[in-house]
Backbone as a ProteinNet text record, in pm:
[ID]
protein_1_A
[PRIMARY]
MSRRIAEGLGGTLILRSHAGEGACAELLLPAGRDPETVRPLGA
[TERTIARY]
747.6	773.4	642.6	547.7	409.2	366.1	378.9	360.4	445.7	583	671.8	618.4	598.5	552.4	419	323.3	204.6	216.8	308.6	312.7	419	522.4	578.4	510.9	401.7	297.9	187.5	220.9	116.6	-16	-35.8	-127.2	-83.6	-211.1	-192.2	-227.7	-140	-179.6	-242.8	-355.7	-410.3	-446.5	-360	-399.8	-457.1	-550.6	-640.5	-632.4	-615.5	-621.3	-706.4	-783	-877.2	-857	-798.1	-783.4	-914.8	-895.7	-1000.8	-1101.1	-1062.2	-1159	-1092.7	-948.2	-876.7	-834.7	-776.2	-725.8	-766.4	-768.4	-826.8	-708.8	-713.6	-598.8	-657.7	-630.1	-711	-578.7	-588.4	-486.7	-544.8	-522.1	-582.4	-462	-495.3	-412.5	-475.9	-398.1	-441.8	-513.7	-599.3	-673.1	-574.8	-467	-350	-273.6	-143.2	-35	21	63.8	146.7	277.9	302.3	400.2	543.3	560	683.9	718.1	619.7	641.5	663.2	675.4	691.7	829.2	871.1	1008.9	1038.1	1113.8	1162.4	1174.1	1110.1	1113	1294.9	1315.1	1454	1510.2	1455.4	1532.1	1537.9
-335.8	-360.7	-325.2	-388.1	-395.6	-253.8	-164.2	-19.5	54.3	20.8	101.3	58.9	-49.7	-91.4	-23.4	-40.1	39.3	222.1	234.5	408.6	431.6	300.7	332.9	348	275.2	259.4	369.4	457.1	580.2	558	441.3	417.8	424	362.1	339.5	198.5	158.5	37	44.1	16	71.9	-60.5	-84.4	-224.2	-149.7	-282.1	-257.4	-358.7	-387.7	-493.2	-476	-572.5	-522.8	-661.7	-674.1	-794.6	-861	-992.9	-1090.3	-1082	-999.1	-966.4	-998.3	-998.9	-1020	-902.6	-905.1	-793.6	-774.9	-645	-611.8	-519.2	-546.8	-473.6	-390.6	-287.4	-246.1	-188.7	-221.7	-166.1	-83	36.6	142.8	182.5	139.1	195.7	276.5	373.1	427.8	341.3	386.5	306.8	250.8	374.7	329.6	430.8	389.9	496.9	473.6	573	552.8	493.9	396.2	310	381.9	478.6	559.9	649.7	659.8	736	670.8	535.6	426.4	423.4	440.8	416.1	304	222.4	125.2	155.4	112.6	130.1	160.7	284.4	300.9	373.4	392.9	482.3	649.1
533	419.5	328.9	371.9	263.7	264.7	366.2	363.7	295.3	279.5	163.5	29.8	-11.6	-126.3	-187.1	-83.2	-133.4	-155.3	-35.9	-50.4	-193.3	-239.1	-357.2	-485	-472	-581.5	-580.3	-484.7	-486.9	-398.6	-322.7	-247.7	-91.2	-11.4	145.5	162.2	309.9	353.7	509.2	555.9	666.3	734.2	862.1	936	1044.2	1062.6	1221.7	1291.1	1426	1502.7	1624.6	1678.8	1825	1871.9	2008	2080.7	2075.2	2035.8	2049.1	1939.1	1833.9	1710.8	1581.5	1586.1	1461.8	1399.9	1265.2	1216.8	1101	1038.5	922.3	838.3	706.5	614.9	498	470.3	365.3	282.4	155.2	74.4	-44.6	-65.6	-139.4	-238.9	-372.4	-480.9	-578.9	-652.3	-775.1	-864.6	-952.7	-1042.4	-1150.8	-1185.4	-1277.4	-1296.5	-1354.5	-1365.1	-1495.7	-1566.4	-1662.2	-1656	-1721.1	-1668.1	-1712.8	-1810.2	-1805	-1680.3	-1591.9	-1465.6	-1366.8	-1344.3	-1239.2	-1228.7	-1113.7	-1077.2	-973.3	-976	-866.3	-719.5	-665.5	-462.4	-452.4	-399.3	-365.7	-457.2	-571.5	-681.7	-673.7
[MASK]
+++++++++++++++++++++++++++++++++++++++++++

């Protein structure tokens, strides 16, 4: 679900996990978007 939200906003979610070392999440989003062009998820 989180990846879908990130992609819906024009970004990317990267998840990495290594046994015994924990997990890392990177959320990359664009700096800004024109509110007139943003559509709700699933639209």
